[in-house]
C-alpha positions in Angstrom: 130.6 117.4 111.5 127.1 118.0 110.4 125.4 115.5 108.0 123.0 115.7 105.2 120.0 114.7 107.5 121.3 117.0 110.2 121.5 120.0 107.9 118.1 119.3 106.0 116.2 118.8 109.3 117.8 121.8 111.1 116.3 124.1 108.0 113.1 122.5 108.3 113.2 121.4 104.6 110.8 118.5 105.1 110.1 117.6 101.5 113.4 117.1 100.7 114.3 115.2 103.7 111.2 112.7 103.0 112.6 112.6 99.3 116.1 111.8 100.4 115.4 109.3 102.9 116.3 106.7 103.2 118.4 107.2 100.0 121.0 109.5 101.6 124.3 107.9 101.5 122.9 104.4 99.8 124.3 103.1 96.6 122.0 102.7 93.4 120.5 99.7 92.7 118.5 98.2 89.5 114.9 98.2 89.1 113.0 95.4 91.0 111.8 92.9 88.4 108.2 92.3 87.7 108.5 88.6 86.5 107.0 87.1 89.8 104.0 89.5 90.3 100.8 87.8 88.9 97.8 90.3 89.6 95.2 87.7 88.4 96.8 84.9 90.8 96.7 87.1 94.0 93.4 88.4 92.8 92.1 84.8 92.7 93.9 84.0 96.1 92.3 86.7 97.9 88.9 85.4 96.7 89.6 82.2 98.3 90.4 83.3 101.7 87.3 85.3 101.7 85.3 82.3 100.7 87.3 80.5 103.5 86.7 82.8 106.4 83.2 83.5 105.4 81.7 80.3 107.4 83.4 81.5 110.5 83.7 85.2 110.3 81.0 87.9 109.4 81.7 90.9 106.7 84.7 88.6 105.5 87.5 90.8 103.9 90.9 90.5 102.4 93.2 93.3 101.4 96.6 93.2 99.3 98.6 95.9 98.2 102.0 96.2 96.4 103.7 100.0 97.3 106.8 100.8 94.9 108.6 104.2 95.6 111.2 105.4 93.0 113.4 108.0 93.7 115.5 109.5 91.7 118.1 111.9 93.4 120.9 114.4 92.3 122.9 116.5 94.7 126.2 117.9 95.5 127.8 114.4 96.2 125.2 111.7 95.2 123.4 110.9 91.9 121.3 107.6 92.0 118.3 105.6 91.7 116.7 104.3 94.8 113.7 101.6 94.7 111.6 100.5 97.8 109.1 97.8 97.5 106.7 96.6 100.1 103.8 94.3 99.9 101.2 92.9 102.5 98.0 90.9 102.2 95.6 91.1 104.9 92.8 88.7 105.7 89.8 89.4 108.3 86.5 89.9 109.7 84.3 90.0 112.4 83.7 87.2 114.8 80.3 86.3 116.6 81.2 88.5 119.2 81.6 91.7 117.2 85.2 92.0 117.5 87.5 92.7 114.5 90.2 89.9 113.9 92.8 90.3 111.1 96.0 88.6 110.4 98.7 89.8 107.9 101.3 88.7 105.6 104.2 89.4 103.3 103.8 86.3 101.5 101.8 87.2 98.4 101.4 83.7 97.2 98.5 81.4 97.1 99.8 79.3 100.0 100.7 82.2 101.9 97.4 84.1 101.8 95.7 80.9 102.5 97.5 80.4 105.6 96.6 84.1 106.7 93.0 83.0 106.2 93.5 80.0 108.1 95.3 81.9 110.9 92.3 84.7 111.1 89.7 81.8 110.9 91.1 79.5 113.3 91.2 76.6 110.7 92.9 75.4 107.7 92.4 77.6 104.5 92.3 76.4 100.7 95.1 76.5 98.9 93.7 77.1 95.5 91.3 79.5 94.3 87.5 78.5 93.8 85.4 80.8 91.6 84.2 83.8 93.0 80.6 83.3 94.4 77.6 84.5 92.2 76.6 87.8 93.0 80.2 89.2 93.7 81.2 92.1 91.3 84.5 92.6 90.1 85.6 96.0 89.4 89.0 97.7 88.0 90.2 101.2 88.4 94.0 100.6 86.7 93.7 103.0 84.0 97.1 104.7 83.5 98.2 107.5 81.0 101.9 106.3 81.5 103.4 103.5 83.4 106.3 104.0 85.6 107.3 100.7 85.5 107.7 100.9 81.8 110.5 103.7 82.1 114.2 102.8 82.4 116.7 103.8 84.7 118.7 106.1 82.2 115.4 107.9 81.5 114.6 108.5 85.4 118.0 109.9 85.8 118.1 111.8 82.8 114.9 113.9 84.5 117.0 114.2 87.8 119.9 115.6 85.8 117.8 117.9 83.8 116.4 119.2 86.7 119.6 119.6 88.5 121.2 121.4 85.7 118.2 124.0 85.8 118.7 124.6 89.5 122.3 124.9 88.9 121.5 128.2 87.0 120.5 129.6 90.3 123.3 128.8 92.3 125.9 131.3 93.7 129.1 131.0 95.9 126.7 131.2 99.0 124.8 127.8 98.3 126.2 125.2 100.5 124.1 122.4 99.3 121.6 122.0 96.5 119.3 118.8 95.6 117.0 117.8 92.8 114.6 114.9 93.1 111.7 112.8 91.3 109.5 110.4 93.3 106.8 108.3 91.7 104.8 106.3 94.2 103.0 103.2 92.3 100.5 101.7 94.5 98.4 98.6 93.1 95.8 97.4 95.7 93.0 94.5 95.9 89.9 94.8 98.2 87.9 91.6 98.3 84.4 91.3 99.8 81.6 88.7 99.7 79.7 91.2 97.4 82.5 93.1 95.8 86.0 92.9 94.4 88.1 95.9 93.4 91.3 96.2 91.9 92.8 99.9 91.9 96.4 101.3 90.8 97.3 104.3 91.8 100.5 106.5 90.3 101.4 109.9 91.7 104.4 111.8 91.8 106.3 114.6 93.3 109.2 116.7 91.8 111.4 119.3 94.0 114.6 120.9 94.6 116.0 122.8 97.6 119.1 124.8 98.1 120.6 125.9 101.4 122.9 128.9 102.4 124.7 129.8 105.5 123.5 133.3 107.0 125.6 134.0 110.2 125.1 130.8 112.4 121.9 129.8 110.9 121.2 127.5 107.7 118.7 128.9 105.6 116.8 126.7 103.2 114.6 127.5 99.9 112.6 125.0 98.4 110.4 124.3 95.4 108.1 121.2 95.1 104.9 120.1 93.1 102.8 117.1 93.1 100.1 115.4 91.6 98.5 112.6 90.2 100.6 110.5 87.4 104.3 110.2 86.4 106.5 113.0 87.6 108.6 114.8 85.0 111.5 117.5 85.6 109.1 119.9 83.4 106.3 120.2 85.9 108.5 122.4 88.2 108.9 125.5 86.2 111.8 128.1 86.3 109.9 130.4 88.3 109.6 128.1 91.2 113.0 127.3 91.0 114.1 131.0 91.0 111.7 131.6 94.0 113.6 128.9 96.1 117.1 130.2 95.3 115.8 134.0 96.2 114.4 132.3 99.6 117.7 130.8 100.2 119.8 133.8 99.7 117.5 136.4 101.4 119.6 138.4 104.0 117.4 138.5 107.1 117.2 142.1 109.1 119.1 142.6 112.2 117.5 143.5 115.3 114.4 142.4 117.1 111.6 140.6 115.2 107.9 141.9 115.9 106.2 140.1 118.7 102.8 140.4 120.5 99.3 140.3 118.7 99.3 140.8 114.9 97.8 140.5 112.0 99.4 137.7 109.9 99.0 136.5 106.1 99.3 132.5 106.3 100.5 131.0 103.3 98.8 128.1 101.7 101.4 125.8 102.8 100.8 126.6 106.5 97.0 126.7 106.0 97.2 122.9 104.8 99.6 121.9 107.4 97.4 123.8 110.3 93.9 121.9 109.0 95.8 118.7 108.3 97.1 118.6 111.8 93.7 119.9 113.5 91.4 117.2 111.6 93.8 114.4 112.9 92.5 115.4 116.0 89.0 115.0 115.8 88.0 115.8 119.5 89.8 119.2 119.1 88.2 120.1 115.6 84.7 119.2 116.5 84.9 122.5 118.7 86.2 124.8 115.7 84.1 127.1 114.2 86.0 128.4 111.1 84.9 131.8 109.6 81.8 131.7 107.5 84.1 132.5 104.5 85.7 129.5 104.5 84.3 126.3 102.9 86.5 123.0 103.6 85.6 119.8 101.7 87.4 116.6 101.5 87.4 115.3 97.9 89.2 112.3 97.1 87.6 112.1 93.5 89.2 115.5 92.9 91.2 115.5 89.1 94.4 116.9 90.5 94.5 115.2 94.0 97.8 113.8 95.0 96.4 111.5 97.1 93.0 110.7 95.7 91.5 107.7 95.1 88.3 105.7 93.4 87.5 103.5 96.3 89.5 103.7 99.9 90.8 100.5 101.5 87.2 98.9 103.0 86.3 99.2 99.1 83.9 102.0 99.7 83.5 104.1 96.8 85.4 107.9 97.4 83.1 110.7 97.8 83.3 114.4 98.6 82.6 115.5 101.9 81.8 119.3 103.5 83.9 119.5 106.4 83.1 123.4 107.3 81.1 125.7 105.6 78.6 128.9 106.2 80.2 129.2 110.0 79.1 126.0 111.1 81.5 123.5 113.7 83.5 121.5 111.9 82.4 118.2 110.9 85.5 116.2 112.0 84.5 112.5 113.4 84.1 109.8 110.8 85.2 111.8 107.9 87.2 110.5 105.2 87.9 107.1 103.6 89.8 104.1 105.5 93.5 103.8 104.5 96.5 101.6 105.1 99.6 103.1 105.2 102.7 103.0 107.7 105.0 99.9 109.1 102.4 98.2 110.6 99.6 98.7 108.1 96.7 99.8 110.2 93.7 101.0 109.3 92.8 104.7 109.4 90.3 107.0 108.5 90.7 110.7 107.8 90.5 113.4 104.8 92.5 112.5 101.9 92.4 115.9 99.8 91.3 119.0 101.3 90.0 121.9 99.1 89.8 125.0 100.7 87.8 127.8 99.3 86.7 131.3 100.6 84.2 133.9 99.1 84.6 136.4 98.3 88.1 136.0 97.7 91.1 138.2 95.8 94.4 138.1 94.2 97.4 137.6 96.9 98.4 141.0 96.1 95.0 142.4 96.7 94.8 140.6 100.0 98.1 141.8 101.5 96.7 145.3 100.5 94.2 145.0 103.1 96.8 144.5 106.0 97.6 147.9 107.2 100.2 146.5 109.5 101.1 142.9 110.0 103.8 139.9 108.5 103.3 137.2 105.9 104.3 134.0 107.4 106.0 131.1 105.1 107.8 127.9 105.1 106.9 125.5 108.1 109.6 124.3 110.2 107.7 122.9 113.3 103.9 122.5 114.3 102.5 121.5 117.4 98.8 121.2 118.3 98.2 120.5 122.3 95.1 118.6 123.4 93.8 122.1 124.6 93.7 123.5 121.2 96.8 125.7 121.6 98.7 125.7 118.2 102.1 126.8 118.1 103.8 127.2 114.4 107.4 128.0 113.7 107.3 129.7 110.4 110.7 129.8 108.1 110.5 133.2 107.2 108.1 136.5 108.4 107.9 139.4 105.9 106.9 142.7 107.1 103.6 144.4 105.9 103.0 148.1 106.3 100.1 149.8 104.5 99.5 147.3 102.4 103.1 146.7 100.9 106.0 144.5 101.8 108.5 146.6 103.3 111.5 144.5 102.4 112.2 143.4 106.1 112.2 140.0 106.8 113.1 137.9 109.9 113.8 134.0 110.2 112.2 131.4 112.6 109.3 133.4 114.2 106.5 131.5 116.2 102.9 131.9 115.6 101.0 131.2 118.9 97.2 130.9 119.0 94.0 128.9 119.9 93.3 126.8 116.5 89.6 127.7 116.7 90.0 131.3 117.4 92.8 131.5 114.8 90.4 130.1 112.2 87.4 132.0 113.4 89.5 135.0 113.0 90.2 134.7 109.3 89.1 137.9 107.4 90.5 137.6 103.8 91.6 134.7 101.6 93.5 134.7 98.6 91.7 133.6 95.0 94.8 131.7 94.0 95.3 128.3 95.8 98.3 126.3 96.2 98.6 122.3 95.8 100.4 121.0 99.0 101.2 117.5 99.7 101.9 115.8 103.1 103.8 112.6 103.0 104.7 111.4 106.6 104.3 107.6 107.9 100.6 107.8 107.5 98.6 107.6 104.4 99.6 110.6 102.0 97.5 113.5 102.0 97.0 116.5 100.1 95.3 120.3 99.9 94.8 123.1 97.5 94.6 125.9 99.9 94.2 129.6 99.5 96.6 132.3 101.7 94.9 133.5 104.7 94.5 136.7 106.8 93.9 136.1 110.4 95.1 137.3 113.8 97.5 135.7 116.1 100.4 136.1 118.7 103.9 136.2 117.1 107.0 135.1 119.3 110.4 136.2 118.7 113.0 134.6 116.4 113.8 131.2 117.4 117.8 129.9 117.2 117.6 126.6 115.4 119.3 123.9 117.8 121.7 121.5 116.5 119.7 118.1 116.1 120.3 115.5 118.8 122.3 112.2 118.0 119.3 110.3 119.2 117.3 112.2 116.2 120.0 111.4 113.6 
C-alpha cells in the first residue's frame, strides 16, 4: 500500500513533499507561546559572551537564531496547522594558532550562553551582561509589514481552506490526490562581534497546490507554487496557475517511443534554476564552466523580491550583489555568496542566495520556441545528478514536442537529459524575456532564483518508468 510520502516522492512533487513533511500524519497543535522569549535579554547575553572570550580568542563571535516554520495544510484526509521551532546559540573565535573554535547550545538563557562561552574559551564565563564596549555599533534589521506571530490559528486554516476550495474547482474523477498548503518561515537572528551587533528578522512565505492522477502504471503530478518575502496568503497563487497544475496532471501522454539522441531542448525556468544551484554548490566544477555570452548570472541577496534575501549574512557581513558569469567569461564560483547556517548541525556554509539570470537579447516564451525547428520543451524536475566530471543527468517530468516552432500536442513523461554541464550552458542560443521565481528548500540554507527559459542542445534518453520507493527511503 502506497503512503502519501511514497506517492509524492514517486511523482517528484518536491515542493509538496517539503511542505507536508513532517506534518504528514501528525496531529495539529496550537501555536507556540512567545512569553519566554526576550530578544533584549538574549542580545545582552551574546554581548557578554563575546566580551568573555575576547581575552582568549581573536575575532570573537556570537550567533543565535530562533527559527519558526508554520504549515497550514489541507489535503484529502488531513487539515491542520503544524508548527516547528528551533533555536541555537553559537559562541566562537580563532585561537592563537589560527584554528576556528566554536561551541553551540540550544539553551538561549544568559546562563546557557555563558556556559557556551566558557566551553569554547576554556574558562568560566559571566552570567550577567556588561555594557557593550565603546565602539560597538548596534544595528536592527527587523521591519515587518505583517507579523506572522500575530496571526491566529483560525486565520491560517481559513487561508488553507480558501486555497483548497479553489483547487477543488479543477478536480475531476481522475484526480486521486490533491493538497493545498501555506508555509511561513520566520527567522530571527543575532550576530555579535567586537565591532558590530546585528539583529535581523526575515519572514518568507510559500503557497502551493498539487494534484495527482494515475496514468496507466504511472502517477502524474501537477504543481503550482509561488514564494517570496513576507507572510503568505492564498491569493498569491492565481487561478491560472491552479488550472495549469490540473492540466499538467490530467495530460494524457503520447503512446510509443519518446525522442532520443542529440536534440534541441527548451529548459523551463525551474530546470534552469536547479541546474545552476547544483553547479554552484560544486565550485570546482563551476570554475571550469563558461556559459554562453548572452547569459548574465548574478547572486543578489538584496533584491526586493528575493525569497532568501537578507541584509547581513550569518557572519554579520553586509549583503551585496556579485556577478557570477557575464560576457562569455568563466564562472566565478569559489567564495561567492554570504555565510549562512542551516541544517541539523547548523554548520556554516557559503554560497549563492538568490540567483538573477538574465539574457540579452531575449524574447517572449512563444517567440523563443518559434526559433526551434525540431526539439522538445522540458518541464518538471524529477531528479538531478551532477557527477564529479561535470556530467549532468536530469530527469524531467514532461517533454513536449516542438516542430517548426510550434507545439505539436505530443507529450512524453520521465525523459532524461544527459550532457556535460559546461557544454549545456555554453550551447545556450536563446532565452525568454519572462522570468519565473523559483525556490529551493532542502536541509541547507534556503535559496531562490529568478530564471528564464533557455534553448540549448543536449542528449535525450527514453522515458523512464518510475520505481516504487524502497522501504529504507520512507
